[in-house]
N, C-alpha and C positions, 0 to 999 in steps of 0.2 A: 235724288239721292247716288250716289257714289255706285260705277259701276263695280263692280266683284270679278265678275265673269263672260269672254262673250269669246262665240265661237264663227267664224270667219271662214265661208267653202265648203264645209267638212264635207268630201266625200267618200264612202266605199263600199266596192265592190264585190259579191259572190258568184263567181261563175263571170256572165253576162250581165248580170241581174244589180241594177242598182240598186243598195240598202238603204243607203243616204246619196242626196244630189243637189251638193253645192247648199247643205243648208249653213243659216245664219242666223245665231240666237244670241240675244244679251241680255242678262238679269245682272240686277242691283241689291245692295245691299238690304235686308231689313222685307224685302217682296215673296211672294209663293209663286213662280211659273208653271202651268199647269202644261203638258203634253196629252195633246186627245189624236188620237188614228184608230183606224179597224187592225186586228190584228195583223204582224206581217208588214204594218204601213211606217216601219223603221224606229219608233222609239225606243227603245228599248237596245237596240244598235247603236245609236245616236250615245245615248247614256255610258254606253259599255264603251266609245271610242272613249267617253270622257273621263272614266274613272280607267286606262288603260285596261282592258279587256283586251278591247279590240286594237291595231291602227287602223287611220285613215289613212286615205289613199290620196284624200291630197287635202288641202287645208288647213287652219291654225286655228290655234286657241289662247287665250291669256288668260290672263290670273292676275286682280291689280292691274292692269293694263299693258302690263310684260310678257311677250312670248313664251309658253314653256314648252315641252317635250314632254306628254304624259306615257311612257313605255309597257308601264306596269301600275297597278292599285297602289302599290308603294309608293310609288311618284302623287297619284293620286293627295293620298292622304298626305304626303308632306308635304303636298300644299292647302292643304285643309278640306279638301273636296270626300265625301263620307255617301256610302250607296247600301240601300239596305234594297237588296236584292228578293223579287217574288217568287224566291226558289230561295229557300234559305240561304248559307253558307254555315251552318253547325254543327259540330260533334255530337249525337244524340248520345253514346254514353258517357261522356264526358260531363262535367257539371257546369256552370256557368262562367264561376271562376278562373278554372280551368282552359275554355274557351278563348275566352279573351286571351290567358296567355298567349296561348298559338298564336292568337291574331296579333299579339305584339311581337310575333316570333322570338318567347322568353323564354320556350320549352324548355331551355338548358340548366335552367335558373327557377323552374316551377315553385320547388322550396320555399328557395327566396323568398319571392316574388310573389305569392299569392295572396299572402296575411294586406301585403301595400297593394295588391291588383281590388281584395276583395270587398277592404275598407273605398277606394275609389269607387268602384263598382256603387255602393252604400248611398255614397255623395252624391253621383247622380240622380239614382234611383229618388231620393229624396228633395231634391231639386227641380224632378221635372214631372212628378209624381208616378214613377215608375213598376215599384210596388214589384220586386225581385229580387228576391233571398241567393247570394251568390252563389251557394254550397250546394243549391238544387241541381239536380244531373237533368242538361235540356232535351231528354225523353221522358220526363213527369211534367213537362211543361206545356199547359195549351198552347195553342196555336201563335194565338194572341199576345205572349207571355214570351215565347218565343221570336217574333215580330221586337219585341221591346228589347230585349237583348240583343237585339243589329245594333235596335239604334244607339242601345249604350254604348256598343262598340264601336263606331261614327264621333260619338261626342267624347267616349274616353281619350280621341287621338285630336282633338280639340279642334273637327271637324268644322267649318266655317258653309258649305253648300252643302247641304243634307238630298241627294236623290232617295225617293221613294217610288220603286215600280210596282206599282199596282197594291197601295198598302193593304184597303183597306179589299182586299179580296179576299182574306180570310176573317173575316173579324166580326163580331155582334157590332150592335149597332149605337151598344154601351163603349164598348173595344173601340171603333170608330172616333165617337166624341172625345175618349179620351186625348186618342191618337191630334184631333184637332186643335185639344189642350195646349200638347207639347207640342205643334204648328204652332201657337202663337206665342208659346215660351221664346222658344227657340227665335224670334221674329224680332219678338221685347229686347233679344240681346243682338239684333240688328241684324242677323243670318239671316241667309236665302235659301228656301226648299224650292226643288225643281220638283214636281208631284206629278206621279203619268197614274193613270186613270184612264177607265172607260162609262164612269157613273156620272151623268150628265148632273145630278142633284148636288154630290159632293163637292166636282170641279165647281159650280156654281158657287157655292159655300165657301171652301177654303182661299182659291187663287184669287189672287192682284192683275197677274197676264194671262193667255192662254191661247197656246198655239194649237195649232192643227194642222197633223201630219195627215199627208195620204200619197203614198208609190213614193213613200223616200224623202219627199219636198214637205217643205213648210208651205202651205198654203193660203195662210190666214191666222194672223195675229190679231186678240182684240183683247182690248180691259176687261176687268168682268161685267161694268157697268155699261161697254157698247151694244153688248150683247145678249143672246138669250138660250133655252134648251132647244126651241127645234131651229135655229139657225144655225147651232154647234152641230146636232146632229146630222143635219144635211152636207153642214161642209164635209165633214165624215166619211160618209158616202158617196155624196157628188151625186145627192137626189134625195127629196123626199121621205122622210120616214114617221111610221106611221109607230107611236108609243103606246098605242094601247094595241089589246089583241081582240079582238070583234068575235063575239062566240055565239051561238045560240044557247036555249036551255038544254042540260045534260038530260041525255035520255039514258036516266039511267035502269038499271038493269039488275042481273044475279048477283046476287054476294061472290066476291072475288076472295079477298082480302079482310079474316075474321083475326085482332090480337083480343086474347080474353085473358085479364089478373094477371098479366105480362110483367114475371119478376127478374131483373139482369144485372150482375154484377159488374163494375166496373173496372176500370184498369187499377184500381188501387184498392180495391175490395169491398167497394163501399157500392151500396143500395144505389143503379144509376138507374132502376126504372124498377117503381112500385107500386104493381095495382095496377097497371095502363089497361086500359078495355079500348079500341076501334075496330069501326068495323068501315070497308070502302067496298062500292058494288064499279060493277060493269059502268064504261059509259060517265066516269065524274071521278072531278078533281079532288082530292080530298086536302089542302094544306095543312102544314103543318107552322105552325109561328110558336115562337119561345127563342128567350134567349139563350142562346148555345150554352151549354153543359147542361143541360136540363135532362138530358136522357137520350135526345133525338141518336145522336151514333150507333146509342147501343142499345135502342129500338130495333133501327135498321138493321145495325150488325145478327140480332137476331133473327129478323126475317128471313134474312139470308144466308143462316148458317155458320157468319163468321163470331159468333160469339156462343156461347152458351145459355141456355135459360135454364133460370132456376127453380121456378114455380112457371105454374098457368102455360097456356098453348097460343100458337101460331097455325093457323087454317088457311091453307089457298085453294080458290074453286072448290072447297067442301074435303080436302084431303088432310090431313094432320101429319105436319111438316115440321112440330117441334125437331129440333138440337137434328135434325138430319144437315145433309154435309153441304156446301157451298154448290156442287156438281149435281144434287139433286134438287135444290131449290129450281135455279136455274135450267131443268128439263123442264117444269112445270109452265114453262110459258113467262117467266120473271124478268126483268130486263133490272139492269142496275145499273145508275151510275152512280158512282160512290163519293163522298164527299171529297176524299185524300187521291185524287186524280191517277197521280204519280207512284204513288204502295201500291194499292189497291187498281184504279182501272187499267194503268199500262204497263207495258212492260219495256221498260225503259233504254234496253239494252239491243232492242229488235227493230227491224222498219216499219215505217206509215205502213206498209203491206199488209206486213204480219200481224200488229194491231186491229187494225180494221178487216180482215177477214176472222179473226181467233174464232169465232164461232162454226166457221163455215167448211174447216178443213173434215167434218164428219158425215158431212152431206152430199148425199151421193150427186146432185147433179152440177158438183164442184168437183166432179172423181173421172178420170177417162179409166179402162181398167184397174179398177181396185187402187190408184194411184189422187194423188192431188194432181186438178190441171189448174198450170199455175196462170197459165192465159185468162182462164175465164176468172180467177180469184184477178186476178189483176184489171181484168175489165169492169167487174165486178167495183172492185178498190175506186179505180178510177167515177165512177159513175159515183160515190160518195164524196168524194172529193170535192167533183163540181157541183151538186145539191147542195151539201154543207156548207160548202167557200172556206176550202181548208186550202191554207198556202205554204206551199211545201215545191220544193225544187224538184221531186220527184218520190215515185211511190219507193225507192229501194231508200230515201232519207231515213236515217234513224229516228225515230221519235221524240230523241230526247233532246236532238236539236232543233227542233221545232219553238215554234213562244208557248207561252204556256196557252196562251189564247186557243193557238190553234189543236195543242191538244188535246185541251178539251173540247172542242169540237170532232176530234176523231172516237172520245169517248159515244159522245152522244149519236153520233149518224152511227156508231155500232152499235149501238145498245136500240136506238129507234126502229131500224135497219130490220130488227128481227122480229117488229107485227108483234109485239106481247100480250099476253094477256094480263102481264102489272107489271107494272113501271114506277119501280122505284128513284124517284127524281130527287138527289139529294146535291143542295146548291147549284143545280144546268147548267143555270150561266154565268158561272162565278171566272171572274178573268175573261169574259168575251168581248165583245169591242159590239155598241148598240144596236147597229145593225145583225148583227151575228143572235144579240138577243131577243130581238123579235122576231127572228127566223124560226128559234130552235121553239119560241114558244108558242110563235104557231103550231109547229112541228109535234107539239107538245097536245095543244089542244086538237089538231087531226085522229092521232093516236086518241085521244076519248073517244071523238067522235064515229073511229071506226071499235067502239065498243071498248078498249083497253080501261083497266081500273088505272087512274095514278095515285102513289102517295107524294106527293111533292114537300119537299123540307126547303124551306130558304131564311136567308137572315134577311132578306129583300122585304120587306112586309107590303111594298106598295103591289110586288109582283105575286104576295102568299091573295092581296084581296084582288086582286085583278085578274087571275087566272083560276082559282078556287071555286068549283062550286058550292062545298063546305069546306069551316076553316074548325081545326080545335089548338086550342092553343095548350101546350106541353111547360108543369110547372115541376119542380119537385117528382120527378120519373115519371108524370101520368097524366092526361086530359084533363085540367080544372076545366073547362070550359068549350063550347062546338055549336058553332052557329052557321045558318047559309049564309050565304057571297051576299042577300041583298039587306041581313041585318048587321053585317059589321061594320063597324066602322072604326078611326085607328084610336078613337081615344079611350072605345068597349076594349080591344084586343089588347092593348098598351099596359089598361086596367089589370088583365089577366093577366099579361108576360108579367105584373109583378108581383103575383100571388096574390090577385084583391080578386074575390067570388064573390056576383052579384047573381040572384037567381036567375033576374030577367037575361044574364047573358050565356047560359048555360041550353 
């Protein structure tokens, strides 16, 4: 295979810390190269250098055998390099076509070019099976659809090397399969993909070559057929990793959460939750499986006071909290790891410190003479950083500058350290590395063992089956099947996720 891209001796420092150190990478045409590594290992930094968002301190980049200088994304795009970032670069208030016009730097000729751009979008959508309406507003698209828009943006500019940064972190299983099909089509045209992921199953599925980064250096490169998930996990963290969580039988206690006949409208006015009933007890993990878009988000928003309940009720520890404010709900011993960490879970413009101690500022133990004692707050925050392995230059660093995985760790740390009575864990391990996934899962089990009631929502069926004591499957805005962990099989849950009800599954 011909070489399309080569990196030689790429190094990048932030302060005294190497984000990348003497990295060499060779990409052949028509191949999928995966980059594995813990959060903060340097994967995204390396790709941001390749895409022109950062400039390397040293090293060379070659495209088609010729050394090139990439000083901006425009340079990268001109060379046939496209990138889909973990957090999308789209303007929500604009339509798909308007976003592409902006990306093409044709804003001054919007009326002239909109139809031509829309036609090209439709051609790309049809060719790659992306199914995107050019005239839909980005704000009205699901997260998976927004990712398709980013892929269309890259293909629109004749991309030959497509960088996908944590591409399945926000996708349903079905959308992940669709992404695999897009990648296969891309490969069939003799184009290449650089795939950043923490998910060992998908890396083993999609990759031709896998490189493992640790502490800014590539420590191993393997062809897929030469390795396995256990070796990759060990290479990532430098030690053996237990991929399964051990837990004793559930010490099931009092009823903590009761949802009865819940009806909630979605953002488009549709009935997203329709007659849902659910009970979670102290000391158990109730896992909710289901294809994304079947009312999971609206259910959680109703429980937390973020969405209005049209009918039905939400009781927490026997108290009717239907249509109470989020503040009132949180004061009842509720912790919430939200689906959308950047818009709901963290304050992007504030420091890591302020995000970690968000709930502490009114607690008397963190005050001196009625004023916040920032020395005590900093000590508490530092303990969380060490316990949860949050990689950061310091407490004062704005959280927006941390990787997505480290942002997620900060949210998980803050919520679990509340020692809640009820934990709403929505995609709690989204975007974090394999070592952190195992740690977070163990901490959730510890919370459950301490008597916390856990409502777990995850797109990872393995995670649902591994962690849950009971499993409910959502379809069409309601729980259509429920089972104990011992009764659960992927086949049984998969049938329910497709809306096929069987009496023995309930």
